[in-house]
KEKE-3310 file (N, C-alpha, C; in steps of 0.2 Angstrom, whole numbers, plus 5000, padded with zeros to 4 digits):
npx = (5021:5018:5007:4991:4981:4964:4946:4947:4958:4970:4977:4993:5004:5020:5027:5041:5042:5033:5026:5035:5024:5017:5028:5034:5023:5011:5004:5002:4993:4983:4977:4973:4964:4954:4949:4940:4947:4956:4966:4976:4987:5003:5012:5028:5037:5035:5042:5050:5061:5070:5077:5081:5073:5063:5069:5070:5058:5050:5058:5068:5083:5086:5080:5069:5064:5049:5046:5050:5040:5030:5032:5032:5020:5014:5019:5012:4999:5000:5002:4988:4981:4987:4984:4970:4970:4974:4964:4960:4953:4957:4957:4961:4974:4988:4998:5013:5022:5035:5054:5061:5074:5079:5075:5082:5090:5079:5075:5086:5085:5073:5067:5058:5046:5046:5042:5031:5022:5020:5015:5002:4998:4998:4987:4977:4974:4974:4980:4981:4994:5008:5018:5034:5048:5064:5077:5090:5089:5097:5094:5093:5082:5072:5079:5082:5066:5062:5067:5063:5048:5051:5054:5041:5031:5035:5032:5019:5002:4991:4986:4999:5004:5006:5022:5031:5044:5050:5061:5068:5078:5093:5102:5092:5092:5099:5092:5078:5066:5060:5047:5036:5025:5011:5003:4995:4994:4984:4983:4995:5000:4989:4997:5008:5000:4996:5009:5012:5004:5012:5019:5029:5038:5041:5044:5058:5064:5057:5061:5070:5061:5051:5057:5062:5048:5043:5049:5046:5035:5044:5046:5052:5049:5047:5051:5045:5057:5072:5081:5094:5112:5123:5136:5135:5141:5149:5144:5155:5171:5180:5192:5207:5210:5200:5194:5193:5184:5172:5158:5147:5131:5119:5103:5089:5076:5078:5081:5093:5111:5126:5144:5159:5169:5181:5180:5170:5163:5170:5175:5189:5188:5193:5194:5196:5186:5173:5167:5153:5155:5151:5137:5120:5110:5099:5089:5071:5065:5070:5086:5097:5112:5121:5134:5140:5146:5149:5148:5144:5137:5135:5130:5117:5113:5116:5133:5138:5127:5112:5114:5106:5106)
npy = (5000:5013:5017:5014:5001:5002:5002:5014:5014:5017:5011:5011:5000:5002:4992:4986:4974:4963:4948:4955:4962:4952:4945:4954:4963:4955:4951:4963:4967:4959:4962:4975:4973:4966:4974:4982:4990:5000:4995:4999:4995:4999:4994:4993:4988:4977:4964:4959:4958:4946:4933:4920:4912:4913:4906:4893:4889:4891:4882:4887:4895:4907:4924:4934:4952:4951:4940:4942:4954:4946:4938:4946:4951:4939:4938:4950:4946:4937:4943:4950:4937:4934:4944:4944:4933:4939:4945:4957:4968:4965:4977:4987:4987:4994:4998:5002:5000:5002:5001:4986:4982:4995:5006:5014:5021:5026:5035:5044:5048:5056:5062:5071:5066:5052:5054:5061:5048:5043:5052:5054:5041:5043:5051:5046:5036:5042:5038:5036:5027:5022:5011:5006:5001:4999:5009:5006:4992:4980:4977:4986:4992:4993:5001:5012:5016:5019:5032:5039:5039:5043:5057:5061:5060:5070:5082:5080:5085:5081:5075:5071:5054:5041:5032:5018:5007:4993:4979:4969:4961:4959:4962:4960:4965:4974:4985:4986:4983:4990:4991:4977:4969:4960:4946:4931:4912:4909:4920:4922:4908:4912:4922:4915:4906:4917:4921:4909:4909:4916:4907:4907:4913:4904:4891:4891:4895:4895:4887:4899:4910:4908:4907:4921:4925:4921:4926:4937:4950:4965:4984:5000:5013:5028:5043:5062:5072:5080:5094:5096:5092:5105:5103:5086:5071:5058:5039:5030:5023:5024:5012:5017:5011:5009:5021:5026:5021:5025:5034:5046:5051:5063:5066:5075:5087:5096:5089:5079:5075:5070:5064:5058:5050:5056:5067:5073:5087:5085:5084:5080:5078:5080:5070:5059:5057:5058:5072:5080:5095:5112:5108:5110:5115:5120:5114:5109:5097:5078:5071:5064:5051:5042:5029:5022:5009:5012:5002:4986:4971:4954:4954:4958:4965:4981:4985:4996:5006:5018:5032:5042:5061)
npz = (5063:5054:5045:5039:5034:5027:5022:5015:5008:4995:4983:4974:4963:4958:4947:4938:4929:4923:4936:4945:4954:4961:4967:4976:4982:4983:4993:5000:4992:4991:5005:5006:4997:5004:5014:5008:5000:4986:4971:4961:4947:4939:4925:4920:4910:4898:4900:4890:4884:4889:4885:4889:4897:4886:4878:4883:4885:4872:4865:4854:4847:4842:4843:4840:4833:4832:4840:4851:4855:4854:4867:4876:4876:4880:4893:4901:4898:4908:4920:4921:4924:4936:4944:4945:4952:4965:4968:4961:4949:4932:4923:4931:4927:4920:4907:4903:4893:4891:4887:4891:4901:4899:4906:4912:4900:4897:4905:4904:4890:4891:4903:4907:4900:4905:4918:4915:4913:4924:4932:4927:4929:4944:4944:4937:4947:4960:4973:4988:4994:4989:4980:4978:4967:4976:4979:4981:4974:4964:4950:4936:4931:4941:4950:4942:4940:4953:4955:4945:4948:4962:4957:4951:4961:4967:4961:4958:4960:4968:4984:4996:4995:5006:5006:5000:4997:4989:4990:4977:4969:4978:4994:5007:5019:5017:5012:5015:5029:5038:5040:5041:5033:5042:5040:5034:5034:5024:5014:5011:5004:4993:4987:4982:4972:4965:4960:4954:4942:4931:4922:4911:4918:4927:4924:4921:4930:4942:4956:4961:4961:4970:4980:4981:4983:4995:5005:5019:5018:5016:5017:5015:5022:5012:5015:5013:5002:5008:5012:4999:5001:5001:4996:4991:4997:4989:4989:4984:4980:4968:4960:4951:4942:4936:4932:4919:4913:4919:4921:4928:4934:4937:4943:4945:4949:4940:4929:4919:4920:4915:4915:4911:4922:4927:4921:4929:4940:4953:4970:4982:5000:5015:5020:5010:5003:4989:4983:4974:4968:4966:4966:4962:4973:4973:4967:4965:4974:4977:4975:4964:4961:4951:4947:4935:4921:4906:4896:4885:4894:4899:4911:4921:4931:4943:4949:4956:4956:4960:4972:4985:4986)
capx = (5019:5016:5003:4986:4976:4956:4943:4948:4966:4968:4986:4996:5010:5025:5030:5044:5041:5028:5029:5036:5018:5017:5033:5035:5016:5006:5002:4999:4988:4976:4975:4968:4956:4950:4948:4939:4951:4957:4971:4978:4995:5006:5017:5033:5038:5032:5047:5051:5069:5071:5077:5082:5066:5060:5073:5068:5050:5048:5063:5071:5089:5087:5074:5068:5058:5042:5048:5050:5035:5025:5033:5031:5011:5011:5020:5007:4994:5002:5000:4981:4979:4989:4978:4964:4970:4975:4956:4961:4952:4961:4955:4966:4981:4989:5004:5017:5028:5043:5058:5063:5081:5081:5070:5088:5090:5074:5076:5091:5083:5068:5066:5050:5041:5045:5038:5024:5018:5019:5011:4996:4995:4994:4980:4972:4974:4974:4982:4985:4997:5012:5022:5038:5053:5067:5084:5095:5088:5102:5092:5092:5075:5070:5082:5078:5060:5062:5070:5057:5043:5050:5054:5035:5028:5036:5028:5012:4998:4988:4989:5005:5002:5011:5027:5033:5049:5052:5066:5066:5085:5097:5102:5085:5094:5103:5087:5072:5064:5058:5039:5036:5018:5009:5001:4993:4995:4981:4985:5004:4998:4987:5002:5012:4996:4997:5017:5010:5002:5017:5022:5033:5044:5042:5046:5064:5066:5053:5063:5073:5057:5047:5062:5060:5041:5044:5052:5041:5035:5047:5047:5056:5046:5048:5050:5048:5063:5073:5087:5102:5118:5127:5142:5135:5147:5149:5147:5160:5178:5182:5198:5209:5211:5192:5190:5192:5178:5166:5152:5143:5125:5116:5097:5083:5070:5079:5085:5099:5117:5131:5150:5164:5172:5186:5176:5166:5163:5172:5182:5192:5188:5200:5195:5198:5178:5172:5160:5151:5158:5147:5132:5116:5106:5090:5084:5066:5064:5074:5091:5101:5117:5123:5138:5140:5151:5145:5151:5141:5140:5128:5129:5111:5113:5120:5138:5138:5121:5112:5113:5103:5111)
capy = (5001:5021:5019:5008:5000:5001:5003:5020:5014:5017:5007:5011:4998:5002:4986:4986:4970:4957:4946:4961:4963:4946:4944:4960:4967:4950:4953:4969:4968:4955:4965:4981:4971:4962:4977:4984:4998:5000:4993:5000:4993:5003:4990:5001:4986:4969:4960:4956:4957:4941:4930:4912:4909:4911:4900:4886:4888:4890:4877:4889:4898:4914:4927:4940:4957:4949:4936:4947:4957:4940:4936:4953:4951:4933:4940:4956:4942:4933:4948:4949:4932:4934:4950:4940:4928:4942:4947:4964:4966:4967:4984:4990:4986:5000:4995:5008:5000:5004:4995:4980:4984:5001:5010:5022:5023:5031:5041:5049:5051:5059:5063:5074:5061:5047:5058:5062:5043:5042:5057:5050:5035:5045:5058:5040:5031:5046:5033:5037:5023:5021:5005:5006:4998:5002:5013:5001:4986:4979:4977:4993:4995:4994:5008:5020:5017:5023:5038:5043:5041:5050:5064:5062:5063:5078:5085:5078:5091:5078:5074:5067:5049:5036:5028:5011:5004:4987:4974:4960:4960:4962:4959:4963:4968:4982:4990:4984:4978:4996:4989:4972:4967:4956:4940:4925:4906:4907:4925:4920:4903:4914:4925:4910:4905:4921:4920:4902:4912:4917:4903:4907:4914:4897:4886:4891:4900:4894:4889:4907:4915:4905:4908:4926:4926:4917:4930:4941:4957:4970:4988:5004:5019:5033:5051:5067:5074:5086:5098:5092:5094:5110:5097:5080:5065:5051:5034:5026:5024:5017:5011:5021:5007:5009:5026:5028:5018:5025:5037:5048:5053:5065:5066:5079:5091:5100:5084:5073:5077:5064:5064:5053:5051:5060:5075:5076:5089:5081:5087:5076:5081:5079:5061:5058:5056:5061:5077:5085:5102:5116:5106:5116:5111:5122:5112:5106:5089:5074:5072:5055:5050:5035:5028:5016:5008:5012:4996:4980:4966:4950:4953:4964:4970:4985:4983:5002:5008:5024:5035:5050:5065)
capz = (5056:5054:5042:5040:5029:5027:5016:5012:5007:4987:4983:4967:4965:4952:4945:4932:4926:4926:4942:4953:4957:4966:4972:4981:4986:4983:5001:5000:4987:4994:5011:5004:4993:5008:5018:5003:4996:4979:4968:4952:4945:4936:4924:4916:4906:4896:4902:4883:4884:4894:4879:4891:4899:4881:4873:4885:4886:4865:4862:4851:4850:4838:4847:4832:4837:4831:4845:4858:4856:4858:4873:4881:4878:4884:4901:4901:4900:4913:4925:4921:4929:4942:4948:4946:4958:4970:4969:4959:4941:4925:4921:4936:4926:4915:4904:4900:4888:4892:4885:4896:4902:4895:4911:4913:4895:4895:4911:4901:4884:4893:4910:4908:4898:4908:4924:4914:4913:4932:4935:4923:4932:4951:4943:4937:4953:4967:4979:4995:4997:4983:4983:4971:4970:4980:4976:4982:4970:4960:4944:4933:4929:4948:4953:4941:4942:4959:4954:4942:4953:4967:4956:4948:4967:4971:4956:4958:4962:4973:4991:4997:4998:5009:5000:5004:4994:4992:4986:4973:4967:4983:4999:5010:5025:5017:5009:5017:5033:5043:5039:5041:5034:5045:5034:5037:5031:5017:5011:5008:5000:4986:4984:4978:4968:4959:4957:4947:4937:4928:4919:4906:4920:4933:4920:4921:4938:4948:4963:4965:4961:4974:4987:4984:4986:5002:5011:5022:5012:5020:5014:5018:5020:5009:5019:5009:5001:5012:5008:4995:5005:4997:4995:4991:4997:4986:4992:4979:4980:4962:4958:4948:4934:4931:4931:4914:4910:4921:4921:4934:4933:4942:4940:4951:4946:4934:4923:4920:4918:4915:4914:4912:4929:4926:4920:4933:4945:4959:4973:4986:5005:5020:5022:5003:4999:4982:4983:4971:4967:4962:4964:4964:4981:4975:4962:4967:4975:4979:4968:4966:4957:4948:4946:4931:4916:4900:4891:4885:4899:4900:4918:4920:4939:4945:4953:4960:4956:4963:4979:4985:4987)
cpx = (5017:5010:4997:4981:4969:4953:4943:4954:4964:4977:4988:5003:5013:5027:5034:5044:5036:5030:5031:5028:5017:5021:5034:5028:5011:5002:4997:4994:4982:4973:4970:4962:4952:4946:4943:4940:4953:4962:4972:4986:4999:5012:5021:5035:5034:5036:5050:5060:5071:5072:5079:5077:5063:5061:5071:5062:5049:5055:5067:5078:5088:5078:5074:5064:5053:5042:5046:5044:5030:5027:5031:5022:5010:5013:5016:5001:4994:4999:4993:4979:4982:4984:4972:4963:4971:4968:4957:4958:4956:4961:4958:4974:4981:4995:5008:5020:5032:5049:5061:5068:5083:5076:5076:5090:5085:5074:5081:5090:5079:5066:5059:5046:5042:5042:5032:5019:5016:5015:5004:4994:4993:4988:4974:4969:4972:4975:4983:4992:5002:5017:5027:5043:5060:5076:5091:5093:5094:5101:5090:5086:5073:5073:5080:5071:5059:5063:5065:5050:5044:5050:5045:5031:5029:5033:5021:5008:4992:4990:4994:5004:5008:5014:5031:5037:5051:5059:5065:5076:5088:5096:5097:5086:5099:5098:5081:5073:5062:5051:5037:5026:5016:5003:4999:4995:4990:4982:4991:5002:4993:4991:5005:5007:4996:5002:5016:5009:5007:5021:5027:5040:5047:5044:5053:5067:5060:5056:5066:5066:5051:5050:5061:5053:5039:5046:5045:5041:5038:5047:5052:5052:5049:5047:5050:5054:5064:5078:5091:5106:5123:5133:5141:5141:5145:5150:5153:5166:5180:5189:5203:5211:5204:5188:5188:5187:5170:5163:5149:5138:5122:5109:5091:5079:5072:5082:5090:5106:5122:5139:5155:5168:5176:5186:5171:5166:5164:5177:5184:5192:5192:5198:5195:5193:5179:5165:5158:5153:5151:5140:5124:5110:5100:5087:5079:5068:5070:5081:5096:5106:5118:5128:5139:5145:5145:5148:5146:5143:5135:5126:5123:5111:5119:5127:5138:5131:5119:5113:5111:5106:5108)
cpy = (5008:5022:5014:5008:4999:5002:5010:5018:5013:5017:5008:5008:5000:4995:4985:4982:4965:4952:4949:4960:4958:4944:4948:4962:4963:4951:4957:4971:4965:4959:4971:4979:4968:4966:4982:4991:4997:4999:4996:4997:4995:4998:4994:4996:4980:4964:4954:4955:4951:4934:4921:4910:4907:4907:4892:4884:4886:4884:4880:4894:4907:4917:4933:4945:4953:4944:4937:4950:4951:4938:4941:4954:4945:4934:4945:4950:4939:4937:4949:4942:4932:4939:4947:4937:4931:4945:4955:4962:4968:4973:4988:4992:4991:4999:5002:5007:5002:4998:4991:4982:4990:5006:5016:5023:5029:5036:5046:5050:5056:5059:5065:5069:5054:5050:5059:5056:5042:5047:5056:5046:5038:5048:5052:5037:5035:5044:5038:5033:5021:5016:5006:5003:5002:5005:5008:4994:4986:4978:4985:4997:4997:4999:5015:5021:5019:5030:5042:5044:5043:5058:5065:5062:5068:5084:5086:5084:5088:5078:5069:5061:5046:5032:5023:5008:4997:4983:4969:4957:4963:4959:4962:4966:4975:4988:4991:4983:4985:4992:4982:4971:4960:4952:4935:4919:4907:4913:4924:4914:4905:4917:4920:4907:4908:4921:4914:4904:4914:4912:4904:4909:4905:4893:4885:4893:4899:4892:4896:4911:4915:4908:4917:4928:4924:4921:4933:4948:4963:4977:4995:5011:5025:5040:5057:5069:5080:5091:5093:5096:5099:5107:5090:5075:5060:5044:5029:5027:5020:5017:5016:5018:5007:5016:5030:5027:5020:5031:5040:5052:5056:5067:5070:5083:5094:5096:5080:5078:5073:5068:5060:5055:5056:5067:5078:5080:5088:5085:5080:5080:5078:5072:5057:5055:5060:5066:5081:5093:5106:5114:5110:5112:5116:5121:5108:5097:5085:5074:5065:5055:5043:5033:5021:5016:5007:5007:4989:4974:4963:4951:4959:4967:4975:4983:4990:5005:5015:5026:5041:5053:5070)
cpz = (5057:5049:5043:5035:5031:5021:5010:5008:4998:4985:4977:4968:4958:4951:4938:4927:4928:4930:4947:4957:4962:4970:4978:4985:4985:4989:5004:4997:4991:5001:5012:5001:4999:5013:5014:4999:4987:4978:4962:4952:4940:4933:4919:4909:4904:4899:4895:4882:4888:4889:4883:4892:4890:4876:4874:4884:4877:4861:4855:4852:4847:4841:4843:4837:4838:4839:4852:4860:4857:4864:4877:4880:4880:4893:4902:4902:4906:4921:4927:4926:4937:4948:4950:4950:4965:4974:4967:4950:4936:4924:4926:4935:4921:4913:4903:4894:4886:4891:4892:4896:4898:4899:4911:4908:4893:4898:4908:4894:4885:4898:4909:4905:4902:4916:4920:4913:4921:4935:4932:4928:4940:4948:4942:4944:4960:4972:4985:5000:4989:4986:4977:4973:4973:4978:4975:4978:4966:4953:4943:4931:4936:4950:4950:4940:4949:4958:4950:4947:4960:4965:4952:4956:4970:4966:4957:4963:4969:4981:4992:4999:5003:5005:5004:4996:4995:4988:4984:4973:4972:4988:5004:5016:5024:5016:5013:5024:5040:5045:5038:5039:5036:5039:5038:5032:5023:5013:5008:5003:4994:4985:4980:4971:4962:4955:4951:4940:4929:4925:4914:4912:4927:4931:4920:4927:4942:4954:4965:4965:4967:4981:4987:4986:4991:5006:5013:5018:5017:5017:5019:5015:5018:5012:5011:5007:5004:5008:5004:4999:5000:4993:4996:4992:4993:4988:4990:4980:4973:4962:4953:4940:4931:4930:4924:4911:4913:4921:4929:4930:4939:4939:4947:4947:4941:4929:4925:4917:4919:4912:4914:4918:4931:4924:4924:4938:4953:4963:4979:4995:5010:5023:5015:4999:4993:4984:4976:4972:4963:4959:4966:4967:4979:4971:4969:4969:4977:4972:4969:4961:4957:4945:4940:4926:4910:4895:4893:4890:4899:4907:4919:4927:4937:4949:4957:4962:4958:4971:4979:4989:4993)
residu = (MET:ALA:PHE:SER:LEU:ASN:ALA:ARG:THR:ARG:LEU:LEU:VAL:ILE:ALA:PRO:HIS:PRO:ASP:ASP:GLU:SER:ILE:ALA:THR:GLY:GLU:LEU:ILE:GLN:GLN:VAL:ARG:GLN:LEU:GLY:GLY:GLU:VAL:ARG:ILE:LEU:LEU:LEU:THR:ASN:GLY:ASP:ASN:ASN:PRO:TRP:PRO:GLN:ARG:TRP:VAL:GLU:ARG:ARG:LEU:ARG:ILE:GLY:ALA:ASP:ASP:ARG:ARG:ARG:TRP:GLY:GLU:ARG:ARG:ARG:ASN:GLU:VAL:GLY:HIS:ALA:LEU:THR:GLN:LEU:GLY:VAL:ASP:VAL:SER:ALA:LEU:GLN:ALA:ALA:GLY:TRP:PRO:ASP:MET:GLY:VAL:THR:ASP:LEU:LEU:ARG:ALA:ASP:LEU:LYS:ALA:SER:ILE:ALA:VAL:ILE:LEU:ALA:ALA:LEU:ASP:ALA:ALA:ARG:PRO:ASN:LEU:VAL:ALA:MET:PRO:ALA:LEU:GLY:ASP:HIS:HIS:PRO:ASP:HIS:SER:ALA:ALA:HIS:VAL:ILE:THR:ARG:LEU:ALA:LEU:GLU:GLN:TRP:GLN:GLY:PRO:ALA:PRO:GLU:ARG:LEU:ALA:TYR:LEU:VAL:HIS:GLY:ARG:GLU:ASP:HIS:VAL:THR:GLY:ARG:VAL:LYS:LEU:ASP:SER:SER:VAL:GLY:VAL:HIS:ALA:ASN:LYS:LEU:ALA:ALA:LEU:ALA:CYS:HIS:ARG:SER:GLN:MET:ALA:LEU:SER:GLY:LYS:ARG:MET:ARG:ARG:MET:ALA:ASP:ARG:ALA:GLU:ARG:TYR:LEU:GLN:VAL:ARG:GLY:SER:GLY:ALA:VAL:ALA:PRO:THR:PRO:VAL:LEU:PRO:TRP:GLN:PRO:SER:ALA:ALA:LEU:GLN:SER:TRP:LEU:HIS:LEU:MET:VAL:VAL:ASP:GLY:GLN:GLY:GLU:ARG:SER:TRP:PRO:TRP:ARG:GLN:ALA:PRO:LEU:VAL:ARG:ASP:GLY:GLN:GLY:ARG:TYR:VAL:LEU:HIS:ALA:PHE:ASP:ASP:LYS:ALA:PRO:GLY:PRO:ALA:PHE:ALA:LYS:LEU:TYR:MET:ASN:LEU:PRO:SER:PRO:TRP:ILE:PHE:ASP:ARG:TRP:GLY:TRP:CYS:GLU:LEU)
# end
């Protein structure tokens, strides 16, 4: 492990939804607190767009706007109980109130404002360690949160913190594993007790959530951004049958650009790979691309997701 935890550690956890802080960083939070360090949590959404657990718990079929708002308040309160279990005062929680299942749309609509929220949290916490969702997480809120956080960190005027990326949704061996947090039986048991504070989610999905929380906490250390390749190669090879439905989005320090796949500035290289043509590699900070299908679907997870250029 290239970083160390001590009494001077100031940890900022970026959590897209209630329960992410416990599932992904419950042991890290405890270890920082036990050593006398500080912990702050930025909760991006209240997890209010979560109808099936709400239908199950409240025995209702129809979920209106007021019902969703009330459910989100309940979930946000559960985060407070979980943090208390982990040894963190509720005052350390900052809730951004972003739309659940809408972080990517928020990024597209107003990237500058989204980055400003993360910058304000960085100014308030002055962290030397940041834990954020992994870019390869299959949940679109998580991966978009990674993009916004990385861009904010590049703009932040404070000292550069260590950066860890955690995975909640997806295959762990594909995204994380470079840093494994050492733990103990007591710390792990208390993490599960914190998870149990999220009663609204445990009622319907307790077994699945406990399985995710039972994994050892592994992180990918995120390095500072290097130079973007002048002709970035994309990792996707979408079939011709899907191309008319697909869109490509590129996000960097200059903003967001989107195209239908067949109108995107793409060329094929000698190996048949798709390469962004005339891409501005002088833009500051990291750059990311996302392939997506702009159609409504009951499936919430990304099929293609993001890549870093």
